C-alpha positions as MATLAB code, in Angstrom:
seq = 'MNNNFLDFRSDTVTRPTPGMLDAMMTARVGDDVFGEDETVAALEEKLCQIFNMEAGLFCPSGTMTNQIAIKCFTKPMDEVICDQTAHVYRYEIGGIAFHSGASVRLLYGDRGILTPELIEPEINEDNIHYPDSSLVVLENTVNKGGGKCYDLKQIAPIHHLCNIKGLKLHLDGARIFNALVATGDKAHEYGKYFDGISVCLSKGLGAPVGSVLLGNKDMIRKALKIRKAFGGGMRQAGFLAAAGIYALDHHIERLQEDHQHAGAIAEALLRTKYVLSVMPVETNIVIFEVAAGTAEKIANQLKDKGLLCGTTSASTVRLVTHLDLSAEMIDRAIEIILHL';
ca = [
     -18.564   -2.903   -5.487;
     -21.975   -3.364   -7.133;
     -23.779   -6.260   -5.479;
     -25.024   -7.399   -8.900;
     -21.514   -8.641   -9.700;
     -20.333  -12.145   -8.889;
     -17.080  -11.312   -7.161;
     -14.342  -13.919   -7.688;
     -11.434  -11.477   -7.336;
     -10.370  -12.803   -3.924;
     -11.622  -14.442   -0.742;
     -10.747  -11.151    0.981;
     -13.920   -9.476   -0.352;
     -16.276  -11.247    2.071;
     -18.410   -9.336    4.551;
     -19.121  -10.412    8.136;
     -22.083  -12.747    8.558;
     -24.914  -11.779   10.932;
     -23.556  -14.171   13.561;
     -20.084  -12.694   13.224;
     -21.438   -9.166   13.564;
     -23.273  -10.149   16.731;
     -20.055  -11.600   18.164;
     -18.183   -8.404   17.318;
     -20.778   -6.102   18.854;
     -20.906   -8.033   22.131;
     -17.149   -8.550   22.537;
     -15.508   -7.756   25.862;
     -12.679   -5.350   25.082;
      -9.875   -3.363   26.696;
      -6.686   -1.596   25.652;
      -4.618   -4.291   23.955;
      -1.427   -2.191   23.982;
      -1.743   -2.351   27.771;
      -2.429   -6.094   27.452;
      -5.992   -5.633   28.707;
      -8.171   -6.845   25.829;
      -9.435  -10.262   26.896;
     -10.962  -11.077   23.502;
      -7.646  -10.541   21.754;
      -5.988  -12.737   24.364;
      -8.662  -15.392   23.846;
      -8.080  -15.401   20.074;
      -4.318  -15.705   20.500;
      -4.701  -18.530   23.012;
      -7.238  -20.316   20.822;
      -4.853  -20.415   17.878;
      -1.969  -21.482   20.122;
      -4.067  -24.451   21.194;
      -5.097  -25.269   17.612;
      -1.526  -25.225   16.281;
       0.287  -26.403   19.423;
       2.374  -23.238   19.735;
       3.385  -21.370   22.896;
       2.289  -17.806   22.191;
       0.481  -15.625   19.681;
       0.258  -12.011   18.541;
      -2.785  -10.472   16.824;
      -1.871   -8.096   13.975;
      -3.807   -6.112   11.376;
      -2.570   -8.128    8.392;
      -0.731  -11.191    7.151;
       1.885   -8.943    5.604;
       2.650   -7.585    9.074;
       2.817  -11.022   10.716;
       5.118  -12.296    7.968;
       7.407   -9.293    8.106;
       7.587   -9.368   11.893;
       8.516  -13.059   11.760;
      11.232  -12.436    9.183;
      12.679   -9.640   11.321;
      12.603  -11.916   14.382;
      14.413  -14.725   12.578;
      17.062  -12.763   10.660;
      19.651  -10.043   11.148;
      20.847   -7.533    8.541;
      22.904   -9.159    5.740;
      21.208  -12.559    6.264;
      19.435  -14.344    3.434;
      15.877  -15.652    3.286;
      15.118  -18.706    1.135;
      11.682  -18.911   -0.494;
       9.983  -19.756   -3.762;
      10.018  -17.112   -6.485;
       6.197  -16.947   -6.328;
       6.122  -16.378   -2.550;
       3.843  -13.678   -1.199;
       6.583  -12.485    1.171;
       8.709  -11.733   -1.891;
       6.247  -10.627   -4.574;
       3.441   -8.913   -2.701;
       4.942   -7.362    0.428;
       6.597   -4.390   -1.347;
      10.201   -5.317   -0.671;
       9.542   -5.566    3.053;
      12.300   -8.135    3.592;
      14.891   -5.598    2.457;
      13.171   -2.578    3.979;
      12.427   -3.953    7.437;
      15.092   -6.609    7.925;
      18.008   -5.650    5.688;
      18.096   -9.210    4.350;
      18.523  -10.551    0.842;
      16.389  -13.248   -0.773;
      17.393  -16.501   -2.455;
      14.632  -17.448   -4.882;
      13.873  -21.072   -5.751;
      11.663  -22.533   -8.461;
       9.372  -25.109   -6.938;
       6.566  -27.053   -8.578;
       3.763  -24.463   -8.434;
       5.545  -22.914   -5.464;
       6.127  -26.116   -3.490;
       9.683  -26.448   -2.175;
      11.564  -29.640   -1.326;
      14.744  -30.369    0.650;
      16.452  -31.211   -2.645;
      15.746  -27.678   -3.910;
      16.652  -25.947   -0.669;
      19.857  -27.660    0.441;
      22.128  -26.603   -2.474;
      21.052  -22.975   -1.938;
      22.072  -22.819    1.738;
      25.229  -20.736    1.773;
      28.431  -22.063    3.248;
      30.293  -19.984    5.797;
      32.160  -17.622    3.480;
      33.018  -13.949    3.834;
      31.476  -13.255    0.418;
      28.073  -14.806    1.173;
      25.144  -13.732    3.316;
      24.211  -16.111    6.129;
      21.277  -18.334    5.172;
      19.066  -18.041    8.233;
      15.423  -18.620    7.282;
      13.224  -20.680    4.967;
       9.684  -19.446    4.277;
       6.930  -21.743    2.991;
       3.481  -20.609    1.834;
       0.377  -22.709    2.376;
      -1.624  -22.645    0.222;
       0.467  -21.238   -2.637;
      -1.451  -18.316   -4.105;
       0.304  -18.149   -7.480;
       0.396  -21.943   -7.559;
      -3.374  -22.038   -7.907;
      -4.027  -22.954   -4.288;
      -1.642  -25.897   -4.278;
      -0.864  -27.030   -0.748;
       1.791  -28.760    1.298;
       0.940  -31.731    3.440;
       2.860  -32.622    6.584;
       4.776  -35.388    4.817;
       6.332  -32.701    2.601;
       6.939  -30.290    5.474;
       8.656  -32.756    7.837;
      11.823  -33.301    5.732;
      12.161  -29.538    5.144;
      11.997  -29.026    8.900;
      14.626  -31.733    9.378;
      16.965  -30.033    6.892;
      16.508  -26.639    8.547;
      17.137  -28.180   11.940;
      20.442  -29.789   11.012;
      21.588  -26.702    9.067;
      20.609  -24.246   11.795;
      17.942  -22.363    9.819;
      14.580  -21.180   11.115;
      11.385  -22.248    9.313;
       8.412  -19.888    8.954;
       4.996  -20.599    7.467;
       2.993  -17.968    5.635;
      -0.319  -19.640    6.432;
      -2.423  -17.267    4.367;
      -4.886  -20.052    3.590;
      -3.663  -22.677    6.036;
      -7.163  -23.889    6.895;
      -7.889  -24.489    3.207;
      -4.791  -26.683    3.161;
      -5.844  -28.541    6.304;
      -9.315  -29.226    4.910;
      -7.838  -30.427    1.615;
      -5.134  -32.685    3.087;
      -6.864  -33.902    6.234;
      -3.746  -33.068    8.259;
      -4.144  -32.037   11.890;
      -3.364  -28.430   12.773;
      -1.764  -29.304   16.114;
       0.985  -31.216   14.262;
       2.245  -27.966   12.720;
       3.664  -26.682   15.988;
       6.531  -29.177   16.003;
       7.734  -28.196   12.545;
       7.631  -24.374   12.414;
       9.389  -21.671   14.383;
       6.760  -19.174   13.255;
       3.295  -19.473   11.731;
       1.212  -16.647   10.302;
      -2.505  -17.492   10.353;
      -4.742  -15.253    8.242;
      -8.346  -14.814    9.368;
      -9.579  -12.486    6.616;
      -9.406  -14.788    3.602;
     -11.305  -18.076    3.470;
     -12.481  -17.776    7.070;
     -14.271  -14.524    6.306;
     -13.183  -12.263    9.168;
     -12.927   -8.592    8.163;
      -9.396   -7.947    9.476;
      -6.434   -9.666   10.994;
      -3.784  -12.341   11.217;
      -2.136  -13.975   14.208;
       1.583  -14.725   14.453;
       2.423  -17.856   16.428;
       5.781  -18.832   17.923;
       7.511  -19.544   21.204;
       7.263  -17.093   24.100;
      10.639  -15.487   23.513;
       9.938  -14.946   19.837;
       6.511  -13.413   20.476;
       7.957  -11.145   23.178;
      10.349   -9.808   20.543;
       7.549   -9.674   17.961;
       5.440   -7.537   20.300;
       8.066   -4.775   20.238;
       8.472   -5.046   16.472;
       4.697   -4.794   16.013;
       4.749   -1.599   18.083;
       7.566   -0.197   15.935;
       5.584   -1.071   12.806;
       2.611    0.896   14.156;
       0.582   -2.273   14.637;
      -0.383   -1.806   18.269;
      -4.179   -1.643   18.487;
      -6.389   -0.526   21.349;
      -9.875   -2.069   21.661;
      -8.994   -4.669   19.043;
     -11.284   -7.258   20.627;
     -14.084   -6.189   18.308;
     -11.939   -7.505   15.454;
     -10.583  -10.479   17.384;
     -14.154  -11.580   18.128;
     -14.725  -11.936   14.385;
     -11.670  -14.193   14.207;
     -12.922  -16.386   17.052;
     -16.322  -16.679   15.388;
     -14.674  -17.606   12.083;
     -12.606  -20.338   13.739;
     -15.716  -21.746   15.406;
     -18.039  -21.627   12.392;
     -16.219  -21.257    9.065;
     -13.553  -23.969    8.852;
     -15.563  -27.043    7.857;
     -17.500  -25.105    5.227;
     -14.248  -24.433    3.309;
     -14.878  -27.772    1.611;
     -17.822  -26.098   -0.156;
     -15.469  -23.477   -1.578;
     -13.170  -26.234   -2.838;
     -16.074  -28.004   -4.520;
     -17.218  -24.747   -6.090;
     -13.709  -24.109   -7.420;
     -13.660  -27.580   -8.952;
     -16.967  -26.918  -10.700;
     -15.662  -23.614  -12.076;
     -12.527  -25.356  -13.366;
     -14.586  -28.040  -15.116;
     -16.645  -25.364  -16.851;
     -13.551  -23.473  -17.986;
     -12.119  -26.634  -19.554;
     -15.235  -26.863  -21.747;
     -14.578  -23.491  -23.389;
     -12.509  -22.548  -26.421;
     -10.930  -19.434  -24.894;
      -9.153  -21.443  -22.177;
      -5.901  -23.181  -23.050;
      -5.348  -24.916  -19.703;
      -6.412  -24.863  -16.047;
      -4.102  -25.526  -13.104;
      -5.234  -28.596  -11.145;
      -7.591  -27.381   -8.415;
      -6.853  -28.462   -4.844;
      -8.504  -25.739   -2.802;
     -10.410  -22.510   -3.576;
      -8.212  -20.899   -6.246;
      -8.662  -21.429   -9.985;
      -6.002  -20.165  -12.405;
      -6.386  -20.653  -16.134;
      -4.328  -19.743  -19.183;
      -6.061  -18.056  -22.088;
      -5.871  -19.700  -25.521;
      -5.447  -16.433  -27.406;
      -5.192  -12.722  -26.712;
      -4.584  -11.459  -23.203;
      -5.806  -12.367  -19.758;
      -6.923   -8.778  -19.238;
      -9.197   -8.972  -22.270;
     -10.898  -12.145  -21.009;
     -11.229  -10.680  -17.502;
     -12.879   -7.570  -18.940;
     -15.267   -9.662  -21.026;
     -16.258  -11.629  -17.932;
     -16.744   -8.367  -16.041;
     -19.050   -7.107  -18.793;
     -21.165  -10.225  -18.172;
     -21.216   -9.590  -14.408;
     -18.325  -11.777  -13.183;
     -15.331  -10.163  -11.506;
     -11.933  -11.884  -11.516;
      -8.264  -10.954  -11.597;
      -5.175  -11.617  -13.676;
      -1.931  -13.150  -12.416;
       0.090  -12.587  -15.593;
      -0.415  -11.401  -19.163;
      -1.875  -14.801  -20.039;
      -3.431  -16.142  -16.807;
      -6.678  -15.352  -15.001;
      -7.502  -16.123  -11.348;
     -10.867  -16.829   -9.740;
     -11.243  -17.423   -5.994;
     -14.297  -18.964   -4.320;
     -15.431  -17.909   -0.848;
     -18.287  -17.916    1.638;
     -20.145  -15.022   -0.025;
     -20.630  -17.115   -3.192;
     -23.618  -19.437   -2.841;
     -24.274  -22.561   -4.919;
     -26.779  -20.547   -6.966;
     -24.128  -17.909   -7.661;
     -21.685  -20.589   -8.770;
     -24.304  -21.866  -11.214;
     -24.731  -18.347  -12.584;
     -20.963  -17.984  -12.915;
     -20.735  -21.265  -14.830;
     -23.393  -20.036  -17.267;
     -21.401  -16.858  -17.856;
     -18.185  -18.837  -18.364;
     -19.763  -21.265  -20.823;
     -21.469  -18.557  -22.900;
     -18.775  -15.891  -22.971;
];
């Protein structure tokens, strides 16, 4: 993409920083399929310590970690409960059906946020006509919810419900560190609530590739075989894992800057006539509804002015802030937004 553009399409577009590149180039590596890459092992152990989980598995993508977790926690003809906006349902190309042979029960949360009151009536009773409800999946932050996030006070009662009903609870933590920065919750508390956690390193944290699946030792032992079957076994993956370690050490606290930048973008959008409404901004995602015409038309007009963004529906536009957008770039973006 032309470097003259201000790229708000996603926080996946970032490039490694000089410090991250240095860490990658000096990483100690081995064959990870043989269990010999010490940098991969260090990344997995680091995230286990952060989230108070027993074991971890480094994978190429968050889609893979999510789909492995779902396959670990379900059997064919089971049912997965999630919000209708969930990434595991909308953006993982039917992987729940393809990989796990499970159906999906879709709920309609407030901007993707589920509650025990929404979930409990949708847990199937033991009946020959019904699939077994076996897994609840939460997403934090909620992409299509404009970066809205759960806090632990909302997660705890969902965990309690799953526990008494015998369901597993998985977290698609695509932007989990954005949520932690926004809520002030402690990452190590998550381990007592979730059976599986997918932690993405290539979004707000700025690593070029990778997610880590966290769970107990038995679950990760099973996940290791599933990853191999998915073609996700990597060899000298420590070069990539080193980027993840660097991101965890250097790029978490600065997420607050992205949140502030998103808030400034939202304030500017509210001052324009072509914007009907803006979802409340909690983290680094801004979604607004156009007042007239189509979202695609507005996105193209912004592109013509040098600002790249995406659409989430025929009437909504999404902008995502990230570490490659400086304060000066945000100011330029605001000028474009105000004078479109």
